[in-house]
C-alpha positions as a Markdown table, in Angstrom:
| # | Residue | x | y | z |
|---|---|---|---|---|
| 1 | Met | -10.6 | -49.3 | 22.4 |
| 2 | Arg | -12.5 | -46.2 | 21.1 |
| 3 | Ile | -16.1 | -45.7 | 22.3 |
| 4 | Ser | -18.7 | -43.1 | 21.5 |
| 5 | Val | -21.1 | -41.8 | 24.1 |
| 6 | Thr | -24.2 | -39.6 | 23.6 |
| 7 | Leu | -25.0 | -37.5 | 26.6 |
| 8 | Leu | -28.4 | -35.7 | 27.0 |
| 9 | Ala | -28.2 | -33.2 | 29.8 |
| 10 | Met | -31.0 | -30.6 | 30.2 |
| 11 | Gly | -31.8 | -30.8 | 26.5 |
| 12 | Leu | -28.2 | -30.5 | 25.2 |
| 13 | Ala | -27.1 | -33.5 | 23.2 |
| 14 | Leu | -23.4 | -34.3 | 22.8 |
| 15 | Thr | -21.6 | -37.1 | 21.1 |
| 16 | Val | -18.2 | -37.6 | 22.6 |
| 17 | Ser | -15.5 | -40.0 | 21.2 |
| 18 | Ser | -13.0 | -41.0 | 23.8 |
| 19 | Glu | -10.5 | -43.6 | 24.9 |
| 20 | Ala | -11.8 | -46.2 | 27.2 |
| 21 | Phe | -9.8 | -47.1 | 30.3 |
| 22 | Ala | -10.2 | -49.8 | 32.9 |
| 23 | Gly | -13.8 | -49.5 | 34.1 |
| 24 | Gly | -14.5 | -46.2 | 32.6 |
| 25 | Phe | -14.1 | -43.5 | 29.9 |
| 26 | Lys | -13.4 | -39.8 | 29.5 |
| 27 | Gly | -13.4 | -37.5 | 26.5 |
| 28 | Arg | -13.7 | -33.8 | 25.5 |
| 29 | Phe | -14.0 | -31.7 | 22.4 |
| 30 | Ala | -14.2 | -28.0 | 21.4 |
| 31 | Lys | -14.7 | -26.5 | 18.0 |
| 32 | Gln | -15.9 | -23.3 | 16.3 |
| 33 | Asn | -19.4 | -23.8 | 15.0 |
| 34 | Ser | -21.1 | -22.5 | 11.9 |
| 35 | Ser | -22.8 | -19.7 | 13.9 |
| 36 | Gly | -19.5 | -18.1 | 14.7 |
| 37 | Gly | -19.4 | -19.3 | 18.3 |
| 38 | Leu | -18.0 | -22.2 | 20.1 |
| 39 | Thr | -19.4 | -25.7 | 20.7 |
| 40 | Ala | -17.6 | -27.7 | 23.5 |
| 41 | Gly | -18.2 | -30.6 | 25.8 |
| 42 | Lys | -16.7 | -33.3 | 28.0 |
| 43 | Ala | -17.9 | -36.5 | 29.5 |
| 44 | Ser | -16.6 | -39.1 | 31.9 |
| 45 | Gly | -17.9 | -42.2 | 33.5 |
| 46 | Phe | -16.9 | -45.2 | 35.6 |
| 47 | Asn | -18.4 | -48.6 | 36.4 |
| 48 | Gly | -17.0 | -50.6 | 39.3 |
| 49 | Ser | -18.0 | -53.3 | 41.8 |
| 50 | Asn | -19.5 | -50.7 | 44.2 |
| 51 | Gly | -21.4 | -48.7 | 41.7 |
| 52 | Ser | -21.2 | -46.4 | 38.6 |
| 53 | Phe | -21.3 | -42.8 | 37.7 |
| 54 | Gly | -21.4 | -40.6 | 34.6 |
| 55 | Arg | -21.1 | -36.9 | 34.1 |
| 56 | Gly | -21.0 | -34.5 | 31.2 |
| 57 | Lys | -20.9 | -30.8 | 30.4 |
| 58 | Gly | -21.8 | -29.0 | 27.2 |
| 59 | Phe | -21.5 | -25.4 | 26.0 |
| 60 | Tyr | -22.8 | -23.6 | 22.9 |
| 61 | Ser | -22.5 | -20.0 | 21.8 |
| 62 | Asp | -23.6 | -18.3 | 18.6 |
| 63 | Gly | -21.0 | -15.5 | 18.3 |
| 64 | Gln | -23.8 | -12.9 | 18.8 |
| 65 | Gly | -23.8 | -12.9 | 22.7 |
| 66 | Asn | -26.1 | -15.9 | 23.2 |
| 67 | Ala | -24.8 | -18.9 | 25.1 |
| 68 | Val | -26.1 | -22.0 | 26.9 |
| 69 | Arg | -24.3 | -24.4 | 29.2 |
| 70 | Gly | -25.7 | -27.6 | 30.5 |
| 71 | Lys | -24.3 | -30.3 | 32.8 |
| 72 | Gly | -25.4 | -33.4 | 34.5 |
| 73 | Thr | -24.2 | -36.1 | 36.8 |
| 74 | Ala | -25.8 | -39.5 | 37.7 |
| 75 | Phe | -24.7 | -42.2 | 40.0 |
| 76 | Asn | -25.7 | -45.6 | 41.3 |
| 77 | Thr | -24.2 | -47.3 | 44.3 |
| 78 | Thr | -25.0 | -50.1 | 46.7 |
| 79 | Asn | -26.6 | -47.5 | 49.0 |
| 80 | Gly | -28.7 | -45.6 | 46.5 |
| 81 | Ser | -28.8 | -43.6 | 43.3 |
| 82 | Gly | -29.3 | -40.1 | 42.2 |
| 83 | Gly | -28.4 | -37.3 | 39.9 |
| 84 | Arg | -28.2 | -33.6 | 39.2 |
| 85 | Gly | -28.7 | -31.5 | 36.1 |
| 86 | Ser | -28.5 | -27.8 | 35.4 |
| 87 | Met | -28.7 | -25.4 | 32.6 |
| 88 | Tyr | -27.5 | -21.8 | 32.3 |
| 89 | Gln | -28.5 | -19.5 | 29.5 |
| 90 | His | -27.2 | -16.0 | 28.7 |
| 91 | His | -28.8 | -13.8 | 26.0 |
| 92 | Ala | -27.4 | -11.0 | 23.9 |
| 93 | Asp | -29.8 | -8.5 | 25.5 |
| 94 | Gly | -28.2 | -9.1 | 28.9 |
| 95 | Ser | -30.9 | -11.4 | 30.3 |
| 96 | Ser | -30.0 | -14.8 | 31.7 |
| 97 | Ser | -31.5 | -17.8 | 33.5 |
| 98 | Tyr | -30.5 | -20.9 | 35.5 |
| 99 | Gln | -32.4 | -24.1 | 36.2 |
| 100 | Ser | -31.2 | -27.0 | 38.4 |
| 101 | Gln | -32.6 | -30.2 | 39.8 |
| 102 | Ala | -31.1 | -32.8 | 42.1 |
| 103 | Gln | -32.6 | -36.1 | 43.1 |
| 104 | Tyr | -31.5 | -39.0 | 45.4 |
| 105 | Gln | -33.2 | -42.3 | 46.3 |
| 106 | Gly | -31.6 | -44.4 | 49.1 |
| 107 | Asn | -32.0 | -48.1 | 49.3 |
| 108 | Asn | -33.2 | -47.6 | 52.9 |
| 109 | Gly | -36.2 | -45.6 | 51.9 |
| 110 | Ser | -34.7 | -42.1 | 52.2 |
| 111 | Ser | -35.1 | -39.7 | 49.3 |
| 112 | Tyr | -34.4 | -36.1 | 48.3 |
| 113 | Asn | -35.6 | -33.9 | 45.4 |
| 114 | Ser | -34.8 | -30.3 | 44.9 |
| 115 | Ala | -35.5 | -28.1 | 41.9 |
| 116 | Gly | -35.2 | -24.4 | 41.3 |
| 117 | Gly | -33.8 | -21.6 | 39.3 |
| 118 | Trp | -33.6 | -17.9 | 38.7 |
| 119 | Asn | -34.1 | -15.4 | 36.0 |
| 120 | Lys | -32.4 | -12.0 | 35.4 |
| 121 | Gly | -34.2 | -9.7 | 33.1 |
| 122 | Ala | -32.4 | -7.4 | 30.6 |
| 123 | Asp | -33.5 | -4.5 | 32.9 |
| 124 | Gly | -31.6 | -6.1 | 35.8 |
| 125 | Thr | -34.6 | -7.4 | 37.7 |
| 126 | Tyr | -34.1 | -10.8 | 39.4 |
| 127 | Ser | -36.5 | -13.5 | 40.5 |
| 128 | Gly | -36.0 | -17.1 | 41.6 |
| 129 | Ser | -37.4 | -20.1 | 43.4 |
| 130 | Lys | -36.5 | -23.5 | 44.8 |
| 131 | Asn | -38.7 | -26.4 | 46.0 |
| 132 | Thr | -37.3 | -29.2 | 48.2 |
| 133 | Thr | -38.7 | -32.4 | 49.5 |
| 134 | Ala | -36.8 | -34.9 | 51.7 |
| 135 | Thr | -37.8 | -38.1 | 53.4 |
| 136 | Asn | -35.7 | -40.0 | 56.0 |
| 137 | Gln | -35.5 | -43.8 | 56.3 |
| 138 | Asn | -38.1 | -43.7 | 59.1 |
| 139 | Gly | -40.7 | -42.0 | 56.9 |
| 140 | Gly | -40.4 | -38.5 | 58.4 |
| 141 | Ser | -40.4 | -35.8 | 55.7 |
| 142 | Tyr | -39.7 | -32.1 | 55.0 |
| 143 | Thr | -41.3 | -30.0 | 52.2 |
| 144 | Gly | -40.1 | -26.5 | 51.6 |
| 145 | Ser | -40.4 | -23.7 | 49.1 |
| 146 | Ser | -38.4 | -20.5 | 48.8 |
| 147 | Ser | -38.8 | -17.6 | 46.4 |
| 148 | Tyr | -37.3 | -14.3 | 45.6 |
| 149 | Ser | -38.7 | -11.5 | 43.5 |
| 150 | Asn | -38.2 | -7.7 | 43.4 |
| 151 | Gly | -36.2 | -7.6 | 46.7 |
| 152 | Ser | -38.7 | -9.8 | 48.6 |
| 153 | Phe | -37.7 | -13.2 | 50.0 |
| 154 | Asn | -40.3 | -15.8 | 51.1 |
| 155 | His | -39.9 | -19.2 | 52.6 |
| 156 | Ser | -42.3 | -21.9 | 53.8 |
| 157 | Gly | -41.6 | -25.3 | 55.1 |
| 158 | Ser | -43.3 | -28.1 | 56.9 |
| 159 | Cys | -42.4 | -31.5 | 58.4 |
| 160 | Thr | -44.3 | -34.6 | 59.1 |
| 161 | Asn | -43.6 | -37.8 | 61.0 |
| 162 | Ala | -44.0 | -41.3 | 59.6 |
| 163 | Ser | -47.7 | -41.3 | 60.5 |
| 164 | Gly | -48.2 | -38.1 | 58.4 |
| 165 | Glu | -48.8 | -35.9 | 61.5 |
| 166 | Thr | -47.3 | -32.3 | 61.3 |
| 167 | Val | -44.4 | -31.9 | 63.6 |
| 168 | Ala | -41.9 | -29.2 | 64.3 |
| 169 | Cys | -39.0 | -29.0 | 61.9 |
| 170 | Arg | -35.6 | -29.4 | 63.6 |
């Protein structure tokens, strides 16, 4: 049986036609586009008695030195669900950027969320940051932030117990 799946990962839409197999699908494509570059992607997924997942990647270039790549993964199991997505861009002037986010929610009350990215200027300067929050099944949590710019790295983080009281991070 042939199926068609539309994947939206970090703003990049792909339609993939593929062959279905028992419990899942996979497919890929690549073609030269009208801008003189390449458009390509692939996707796969599975659905079973213990959960399901799907993932996809996409790439686009314009033949002028500009390109973008996006990818994403999502899952759902008997213990929780989550996903991750990222996007990388490269520009003809030499600048580039990357953004990523990951998220998890456990059925036991635990959770994780992290997002960040970096930028490289055409002049070679770098900067980036990442923010993370995590909560364990007992209600204790961690919140942290890291950043880098012009050779300087900064990090801050704090932890709380289930009552919301600040505790030492271990």
